[in-house]
C-alpha positions, -999 to +999 in steps of 0.1 A: +254+254+032+265+229+059+258+257+087+221+267+074+217+226+077+222+226+109+206+258+120+173+237+101+179+206+122+180+225+154+145+248+143+130+211+134+140+195+166+120+220+188+091+227+169+061+210+185+051+177+169+020+171+166-006+145+176-018+118+159-048+130+152-037+166+142-017+148+114-047+122+106-067+156+097-034+168+078-031+136+058-065+136+050-068+172+032-034+164+017-048+131-001-075+150-011-056+177-024-037+149-044-069+133-058-086+163-067-060+183-091-076+208-116-051+190-142-061+161-136-087+136-146-112+133-122-111+102-100-074+100-102-049+110-075-016+122-087+012+097-068+028+132-056+029+169-067+060+168-073+070+173-108+106+170-111+136+154-087+118+131-086+085+134-112+057+112-094+032+135-111+011+103-125-016+079-113-003+045-097-034+017-097-016+002-066-012+036-049-047+046-055-064+013-052-047+017-011-052+054-014-091+048-018-095+019+000-085+044+031-110+067+017-134+040+018-123+030+053-131+065+063-160+064+047-177+037+065-170+055+099-178+089+088-209+083+060-197+118+046-213+125+014-181+143-001-162+113+005-184+086-015-187+113-042-150+113-046-152+072-043-177+069-072-151+092-089-126+070-089-150+042-100-157+055-130-123+065-137-111+026-137-139+017-152-126+045-184-093+033-179-097-004-181-113-005-212-081+021-228-058-006-250-023-003-232+012-021-235+003-045-208-038-047-200-052-043-170-016-052-154-002-015-167+009-001-136+010+038-145-013+066-162-008+101-175-026+122-150-056+131-187-063+092-179-043+078-211-018+048-206+019+054-197+036+049-231+074+046-225+099+021-209+086+010-178+089-026-159+052-035-165+032-057-159+029-054-121-002-071-113-009-063-077-028-037-090-065-050-103-059-075-071-057-040-049-081-026-066-108-051-068-106-052-029-111-022-023-142-018-046-157-050-034-157-035+000-171-002-011-197-025-029-206-042+001-209-008+020-237+001-008-255-026-007-260-020+034-271+018+028-298-001-006-279+022-028-270-009-057-278+009-088-242+016-094-231-024-080-252-033-113-247-008-139-208-003-132-192-027-098-204-063-111-225-084-129-217-114-147-214-110-177-188-124-200-163-112-218-166-093-184-178-055-188-179-044-152-154-032-130-144-061-100-149-087-119-129-076-150-101-074-123-112-107-110-109-122-142-078-115-150-064-120-116-082-158-117-062-165-154-031-143-149-021-148-117+009-175-126+023-149-149+056-132-136+053-096-133+076-066-112+074-060-076+054-031-060+089-012-065+090-017-099+123-029-100+123-065-107+105-095-126+092-125-110+067-146-085+063-121-055+047-130-021+030-093-018+015-099-058+003-134-050-007-126-016-030-095-029-043-118-056-051-146-033-076-122-010-087-107-038-101-141-053-111-151-018-131-123-013-143-121-047-157-157-045-180-142-013-188-114-034-195-135-067-219-156-044-236-124-032-244-112-068-254-148-076-228-159-102-222-192-088-197-205-113-177-175-110-176-175-074-167-214-076-139-209-100-122-177-080-122-198-047-102-229-066-080-201-082-074-186-049-069-217-029-039-226-056-026-193-048-025-195-014-010-235-014+017-213-039+031-193-014+031-221+017+050-241-010+074-214-021+076-183+006+085-198+035+118-194+048+139-209+083+165-181+080+142-147+072+106-163+077+086-149+044+107-152+011+103-121-012+101-131-048+115-166-065+117-173-103+133-138-106+142-133-141+149-094-135+172-086-111+190-056-092+221-078-086+228-067-053+195-073-036+209-104-015+197-100+020+162-115+012+147-087+038+123-062+023+089-046+034+067-059+008+054-090+027+048-069+059+033-047+034+013-070+019+002-084+053-012-055+064-031-042+034-052-075+029-066-070+061-088-079+077-096-107+048-067-121+051-061-155+071-034-176+050-013-164+079-019-151+115+005-123+126+020-145+152+027-172+130+063-189+139+071-171+101+058-138+104+078-136+134+109-147+125+103-124+096+090-093+113+123-096+138+148-102+109+136-070+094+139-051+122+168-057+136+182-053+100+168-020+098+179-008+137+215-017+127+217+003+092+203+035+100+222+062+126+190+078+133+175+044+149+206+046+172+200+084+175+166+086+185+161+053+199+132+063+227+111+062+196+097+033+172+120+016+146+130+032+115+119+009+083+133+016+048+120-007+019+151-031+017+185-029+035+206-028-001+184+001-013+202+027-030+173+051-037+177+080-015+146+098-033+162+116-062+194+092-076+198+054-077+233+055-066+232+068-029+220+051+004+185+043+004+165+057+036+136+050+061+102+054+041+075+070+060+051+040+043+074+013+062+078+026+092+039+031+099+037-006+084+051-018+116+027+000+138-001-014+120+010-044+120+018-042+160-024-029+158-032-057+142-013-082+159-029-068+197-062-075+177-054-113+170-035-117+205-060-097+231-028-102+254+002-082+266-018-048+257+003-024+278+036-039+257+016-036+221+002+001+233+040+011+240+050-005+208+026+012+187+030+045+202+068+048+195+060+041+157+037+071+156+059+091+167+087+076+151+073+091+123+055+124+135+089+133+147+107+134+116+079+149+093+081+189+089+058+190+121+034+211+096+014+182+086+036+170+058+050+138+050+076+134+024+086+099+005+115+095+029+138+109+058+172+112+057+192+080+070+211+101+090+200+138+099+164+126+096+148+152+078+121+147+049+136+140+017+122+125-018+091+131-034+070+161-010+033+146+003+035+116-015+004+105-011+010+067-003+028+085+031+000+101+043-027+070+031-004+048+054-006+072+086-049+070+075-048+037+072-027+027+109-049+050+128-077+037+116-069+001+124-057+010+154-088+026+167-076+061+170-106+074+145-143+064+154 
């Protein structure tokens, strides 16, 4: 087995590394494949084709909302009708499952492939999902308005009726009335109040207020704006920290027990997933800078692949104490593709904001892309993780979120036009 692994690593090392553009094309195809599987209800997206060790053959509201946001961004650039059709399918799928009885209502995080709610034990509710879905659908609705295609908006996406019976308004109402409640974090491990969830909710209501005004739903617009301001103030009051910059979670009622560094990739994901609308923090805000530096140092010291291939960007995982290796929760955690790519996207957005030191920023950006491409299988596939010592992929195969993160980074950085 060790001899096989040795030759596999050698073979991988000498395989040609794809270009960013090649990987984008492959990632797009795999995302569309995961959104078009014949046994899955149309409009839903499996988190991964993997059905065992681990079984990710479900649709998560969070993952799918982020995936569709990337397809919406891609449609805005290309105007491809096939992409628009896929997005419209998703709208109708979400309308369907918003009306299903589930254990936690719109906070239900995970669905079976036939569209029914998952009924097993799980970390619920997860209240970032409705906010992320609303943000993606608001952007799509705005594109439709520009195209003069308003039928879907007024019939399905948004109208001002109460109780809410349109997709965007249902999500906005849920967020506005439930943001004070604790929920599980995006890793589905700890219950409390989370930076990622709250920032997503803050920005969703901020944009929801503007969109409600565009839809002449003026009372709702004022209400959403007021709640958005309250969430923003709550974040500023409770999540700034001199030591690590940005706290991950507070008021935790269900914890792992061993997660004590205060560091997690989740706040960075929150900042980029709510871009370009997020204006609570500039990316060179002192607290953000302390947070990103702390995150980088922690993972740079933790993973052998960062020392072994130190000419590449920094491999990042979820959090330093992570024990999930893609198969078990009793091992040492690994770098994740989506975490590593998030740092590259952060550098792109920082470059746009600062408009200075472009050469330095370009070097940092390119190194993060090359880190991801280096640890891919060199044939377009991106799993969930890559091993912290040998650098080979492991965990769920072709994780939709891994491919989606590469696509969004490419578009955010302006490499796809």
